LOPASE-549996 format. One record per residue (C-alpha): y, x, z. Coordinates in steps of 0.5 Angstrom, whole numbers, padded with zeros to 4 digits, always signed. Layout:
N
YXZ;...
//
This chain:
410
+0005-0064-0025;+0001-0061-0019;+0004-0055-0016;-0002-0053-0012;-0009-0054-0011;-0011-0058-0005;-0018-0055-0005;-0015-0048-0003;-0012-0051+0003;-0013-0054+0010;-0010-0058+0015;-0005-0055+0019;-0007-0054+0027;-0002-0058+0031;-0003-0053+0037;+0004-0051+0040;+0007-0044+0039;+0005-0040+0045;+0008-0033+0047;+0003-0031+0051;-0003-0033+0047;+0000-0029+0041;+0001-0023+0046;-0006-0024+0048;-0009-0024+0041;-0005-0018+0039;-0008-0014+0045;-0015-0017+0043;-0014-0014+0036;-0011-0007+0038;-0017-0006+0043;-0022-0009+0039;-0020-0004+0033;-0020+0002+0037;-0026+0001+0040;-0030-0001+0033;-0027+0006+0030;-0033+0011+0028;-0030+0017+0028;-0031+0021+0021;-0035+0014+0019;-0028+0011+0020;-0029+0003+0021;-0035-0001+0019;-0035-0005+0013;-0033-0012+0015;-0039-0017+0012;-0034-0021+0009;-0032-0015+0004;-0040-0013+0003;-0041-0021+0001;-0035-0022-0004;-0034-0015-0007;-0041-0011-0005;-0038-0006-0002;-0042-0001+0002;-0038+0005+0004;-0032+0006+0009;-0025+0004+0005;-0020+0009+0006;-0013+0007+0003;-0007+0003+0005;-0010-0004+0002;-0016-0006+0005;-0018+0001+0008;-0017+0006+0014;-0010+0008+0012;-0007+0001+0013;-0011+0000+0019;-0009+0007+0022;-0002+0005+0020;-0002-0002+0023;-0004+0001+0030;+0001+0006+0030;+0006+0001+0029;+0004-0004+0034;+0004+0001+0039;+0011+0003+0037;+0013-0004+0039;+0009-0005+0045;+0008+0002+0048;+0003-0001+0053;-0002-0002+0048;-0008+0003+0047;-0006+0009+0043;-0011+0013+0039;-0010+0020+0036;-0012+0019+0028;-0008+0025+0025;-0015+0029+0025;-0018+0024+0021;-0013+0025+0015;-0018+0030+0011;-0023+0025+0012;-0019+0019+0009;-0017+0024+0003;-0025+0027+0002;-0027+0020+0002;-0022+0017-0003;-0025+0018-0010;-0032+0015-0008;-0028+0009-0004;-0024+0007-0010;-0029+0007-0015;-0033+0002-0011;-0027-0002-0009;-0025-0005-0016;-0030-0002-0022;-0027-0007-0026;-0020-0004-0026;-0022+0002-0029;-0017+0006-0025;-0018+0014-0025;-0022+0017-0018;-0015+0021-0017;-0010+0015-0018;-0004+0017-0014;-0002+0010-0013;+0001+0007-0007;-0003+0002-0004;-0010+0004-0007;-0009+0011-0009;-0007+0018-0006;+0000+0017-0005;+0000+0012+0001;-0006+0016+0005;-0001+0022+0004;+0005+0018+0006;+0001+0016+0013;-0001+0023+0013;+0006+0026+0013;+0008+0021+0018;+0003+0023+0023;+0003+0031+0022;+0010+0032+0019;+0006+0038+0015;+0011+0040+0010;+0006+0042+0005;+0004+0034+0005;+0011+0033+0002;+0010+0037-0004;+0003+0034-0005;+0007+0027-0005;+0012+0030-0009;+0007+0031-0015;+0004+0024-0013;+0010+0021-0015;+0012+0025-0021;+0006+0024-0025;+0006+0016-0023;+0013+0015-0026;+0011+0013-0033;+0004+0010-0031;+0003+0004-0036;+0000-0001-0030;+0007-0002-0028;+0006-0006-0022;+0006-0004-0014;-0001-0002-0012;-0002+0003-0017;+0004+0005-0021;+0011+0007-0020;+0014+0001-0016;+0009+0003-0011;+0010+0010-0011;+0018+0009-0012;+0017+0006-0005;+0014+0012-0002;+0020+0016-0005;+0025+0011-0002;+0022+0012+0005;+0022+0019+0005;+0029+0019+0003;+0031+0015+0009;+0027+0019+0013;+0029+0026+0011;+0035+0025+0007;+0033+0030+0002;+0035+0030-0005;+0029+0030-0009;+0026+0023-0006;+0033+0020-0009;+0032+0024-0016;+0025+0021-0016;+0027+0014-0014;+0032+0014-0020;+0027+0017-0025;+0022+0011-0023;+0027+0006-0023;+0030+0009-0030;+0023+0008-0033;+0022+0001-0030;+0029-0001-0034;+0026+0002-0040;+0020-0002-0041;+0024-0009-0038;+0024-0013-0044;+0026-0020-0046;+0021-0025-0048;+0023-0029-0053;+0017-0034-0052;+0019-0035-0045;+0026-0034-0045;+0026-0029-0039;+0026-0021-0037;+0019-0019-0036;+0014-0013-0035;+0008-0012-0039;+0002-0009-0034;-0004-0005-0038;-0009-0007-0033;-0016-0009-0032;-0017-0006-0039;-0012-0011-0043;-0005-0013-0043;-0002-0018-0038;+0005-0021-0036;+0004-0022-0028;+0010-0025-0024;+0007-0024-0017;+0009-0018-0012;+0002-0015-0012;+0001-0014-0019;+0008-0016-0023;+0015-0018-0024;+0016-0019-0016;+0014-0013-0014;+0018-0009-0019;+0024-0012-0017;+0022-0011-0010;+0022-0004-0011;+0029-0004-0015;+0032-0008-0010;+0030-0003-0004;+0034+0003-0006;+0039-0001-0010;+0045+0003-0008;+0042+0009-0012;+0042+0005-0018;+0048+0006-0023;+0053+0000-0024;+0050-0002-0030;+0043-0002-0027;+0045-0006-0021;+0048-0012-0026;+0042-0012-0030;+0038-0013-0024;+0042-0019-0021;+0042-0022-0028;+0035-0021-0030;+0032-0023-0024;+0036-0029-0023;+0034-0031-0030;+0027-0030-0030;+0026-0033-0023;+0029-0039-0025;+0027-0040-0032;+0019-0039-0030;+0019-0044-0024;+0015-0050-0024;+0019-0055-0020;+0018-0062-0018;+0023-0066-0013;+0025-0060-0008;+0018-0056-0009;+0017-0050-0013;+0012-0045-0015;+0010-0040-0021;+0004-0039-0025;+0000-0032-0023;+0002-0030-0030;+0006-0032-0037;+0000-0030-0042;-0007-0032-0042;-0010-0032-0035;-0016-0028-0033;-0023-0032-0034;-0024-0036-0028;-0018-0035-0025;-0014-0041-0022;-0007-0043-0024;-0001-0045-0019;-0004-0041-0013;+0000-0041-0007;-0001-0034-0003;+0002-0027-0003;+0000-0024-0009;+0001-0030-0013;+0006-0036-0013;+0011-0038-0009;+0010-0034-0003;+0010-0028-0007;+0016-0029-0011;+0020-0031-0004;+0018-0024-0001;+0019-0020-0008;+0026-0023-0009;+0029-0025-0002;+0033-0018-0002;+0037-0021-0008;+0040-0027-0004;+0047-0024-0002;+0048-0023-0009;+0045-0029-0012;+0048-0035-0015;+0046-0042-0012;+0041-0044-0017;+0037-0038-0015;+0038-0040-0008;+0036-0047-0009;+0029-0045-0012;+0027-0040-0006;+0028-0046-0001;+0024-0050-0006;+0019-0045-0006;+0019-0045+0002;+0018-0053+0002;+0012-0052-0003;+0009-0047+0002;+0010-0052+0008;+0007-0058+0004;+0001-0054+0001;-0001-0052+0008;-0005-0046+0011;-0010-0043+0006;-0017-0043+0007;-0018-0036+0005;-0018-0030+0010;-0012-0031+0015;-0008-0024+0014;-0003-0022+0009;-0005-0021+0002;-0008-0028+0001;-0008-0031+0008;-0004-0036+0012;+0000-0030+0016;+0002-0027+0009;+0005-0034+0007;+0008-0035+0014;+0013-0029+0012;+0016-0033+0007;+0018-0037+0012;+0021-0031+0016;+0025-0029+0010;+0028-0036+0009;+0030-0036+0017;+0033-0029+0016;+0037-0031+0010;+0039-0038+0012;+0039-0038+0019;+0036-0045+0019;+0031-0046+0025;+0026-0050+0021;+0024-0044+0018;+0022-0040+0024;+0019-0046+0027;+0014-0047+0021;+0013-0039+0021;+0011-0040+0029;+0006-0046+0027;+0003-0042+0021;+0002-0037+0026;-0002-0041+0031;-0006-0044+0025;-0008-0036+0023;-0010-0035+0031;-0015-0041+0030;-0018-0038+0024;-0018-0031+0027;-0022-0034+0033;-0027-0038+0028;-0028-0032+0024;-0029-0027+0030;-0034-0032+0033;-0038-0033+0026;-0038-0025+0025;-0038-0023+0032;-0033-0017+0030;-0026-0017+0027;-0024-0015+0021;-0019-0009+0022;-0016-0008+0015;-0008-0009+0015;-0007-0013+0008;-0012-0018+0009;-0015-0017+0016;-0014-0018+0023;-0009-0012+0024;-0004-0016+0019;-0005-0022+0023;-0003-0018+0029;+0003-0015+0025;+0005-0022+0023;+0005-0025+0030;+0009-0019+0033;+0014-0021+0028;+0014-0028+0030;+0015-0026+0037;+0021-0021+0035;+0024-0026+0030;+0023-0020+0025;+0022-0021+0017;+0021-0014+0015;+0014-0014+0011;+0009-0009+0013;+0009-0003+0008;+0014-0006+0003;+0020-0007+0008;+0019-0001+0012;+0013+0005+0013;
//
């Protein structure tokens, strides 16, 4: 069995970790992002996005968009006060006003409504950022509506549906302590448990996603099982005792049962049912495959059985053996995103080999960044797949921190 596709990966650069180089790149990316900001026009669309997705206008949301770029710059400045800062609060109305058109152009195949309230691509993520920047109480009421109307969204995944907006509720509960956010988180969790089914064919517990005009059973963190589990694990203490036990046993069962194992390596298919036409199998990236599973279920580690832990270690070995991705070097399907699996495993196990591997992926991602910046004569500012995501990863390598942006914290 081939557990990954070698042609999607490239040989790891052998450059030794350099703290000074990492700090230099972080500063360079932040300065370039602020310099290239164009006010009400936000940021120029990167040529890579123009060529691959035919995008012509500024992207607004957390994923690929200006909201994510602004959030990343805010986080990097908070952790490095010497870096330049910028007042983006006055552009929040611009993001809201451009969101419908941006979403329609971004992914027309997904058939998502222009007023979608979702987290990574919808209004909730932008409104959460807006509240962080302004602390306008009126925005909290809007966010409450965003989360409420999204609870029973049949898409059932992180980008658009309840797993994403319940993270919004969780972050707001942590920040405000208000009961309404706790209640919304629990209502979202109740819905997810109500449609978490046992699949007799695959002998595991799954969610069905109603996405891209069809039904699907995705396993990864962005579109399926791992992302739903992640959202439930974040606020696990808010769940009932019965729900907590189900979360532990069902997650263990599905992760172990669906793993494709060879020796000390493990990977997972993107989905358990028929793949979308033209889609490769056994990917190794944050949205599908081993990195996705590690990120999504890592928080279960202290409560999980030994077989579960062994499978996650095997997933880490698979990511290392496959090597860096050829695709963009950022978070969602890039070298930096895969590197977060190493940071997670280092935090969980204390084994320094995982931190060393994270640092080596960081240096390779820097090489990819410098190559592509030279090629395009500009940086790619988005946080999930671009250079600001890389900057966040480099900062976490420096700080030995495993918290994944916009999921573990906001």
